[in-house]
C-alpha positions as CSV (number, residue, x, y, z in Angstrom):
1,M,4.9,5.2,13.9
2,D,8.2,4.6,16.1
3,S,5.6,3.6,18.6
4,L,4.2,1.1,17.0
5,N,7.4,-0.3,15.3
6,R,8.7,-0.6,18.9
7,F,5.1,-2.0,20.1
8,R,5.4,-5.1,16.8
9,A,9.2,-5.7,17.0
10,T,8.7,-6.4,21.5
11,F,5.1,-8.9,20.5
12,L,7.3,-10.6,17.5
13,A,9.9,-11.1,20.0
14,E,7.7,-12.3,22.8
15,K,5.8,-14.9,20.3
16,K,9.4,-15.8,19.1
17,K,7.5,-15.4,15.8
18,D,8.0,-14.1,11.9
19,K,4.7,-12.7,11.1
20,V,1.8,-12.9,13.6
21,P,-2.6,-11.9,13.0
22,L,-2.2,-8.7,12.3
23,I,-4.3,-5.2,10.9
24,L,-3.4,-1.7,10.7
25,V,-6.1,-0.1,11.8
26,G,-6.6,3.5,11.3
27,T,-10.0,5.8,13.0
28,H,-11.7,9.1,11.9
29,L,-12.3,7.9,8.4
30,D,-15.0,10.5,8.7
31,I,-12.4,13.5,9.5
32,A,-10.2,15.4,6.7
33,D,-6.1,13.8,5.7
34,D,-4.4,16.6,7.5
35,S,-5.8,16.9,10.4
36,R,-5.0,13.5,11.5
37,Q,-1.9,12.0,13.0
38,V,-0.3,10.1,10.8
39,L,-1.6,9.9,7.1
40,S,-3.6,6.9,5.3
41,S,-0.8,7.1,2.8
42,V,2.2,6.3,5.2
43,A,-0.4,4.1,7.4
44,R,-1.1,2.8,4.4
45,T,3.1,2.3,3.3
46,Q,3.6,0.8,6.9
47,A,0.6,-2.2,6.9
48,F,2.0,-2.9,3.1
49,E,6.0,-3.2,4.8
50,W,4.8,-5.4,7.6
51,G,2.6,-7.8,5.1
52,C,-1.0,-7.1,7.1
53,P,-3.9,-5.5,5.6
54,F,-4.8,-2.2,5.6
55,L,-8.1,-0.7,6.9
56,E,-9.6,2.7,7.7
57,T,-12.9,2.8,10.2
58,S,-15.1,5.6,11.4
59,A,-17.4,4.8,14.8
60,V,-19.8,7.6,13.9
61,S,-21.0,5.8,10.6
62,Q,-19.6,2.5,11.2
63,M,-17.5,2.8,8.1
64,N,-15.3,-0.7,8.0
65,V,-16.5,-1.6,11.6
66,R,-17.1,-4.6,10.9
67,T,-15.0,-5.6,7.8
68,T,-12.2,-4.6,10.8
69,F,-13.4,-7.5,12.9
70,E,-13.6,-10.4,9.8
71,T,-10.6,-8.9,8.5
72,I,-8.4,-10.7,11.6
73,V,-10.8,-13.4,12.3
74,R,-9.8,-14.1,8.0
75,E,-5.9,-13.5,9.7
76,I,-6.4,-15.6,12.3
77,R,-7.6,-18.6,10.6
78,Y,-5.0,-18.4,8.1
79,L,-1.5,-17.6,10.5
80,L,-3.8,-19.8,13.0
81,F,-5.3,-22.4,10.8
């Protein structure tokens, strides 16, 4: 998560903004939590601290893939319009 924090901080500094349209997406929803590199609970907490939505997806079952795109569009509309 440290690399994500650095990326976000750099991105915000480059854009000279406090908030940008952002969602945190965890992949491999179909894999058990103990086999993941980042636990769902850790990612969910990070998203809460950043003030952005957190979604988990599965490319295998297509679960939440469409919802992820719909969510980022809503975030863009909310923050930019």
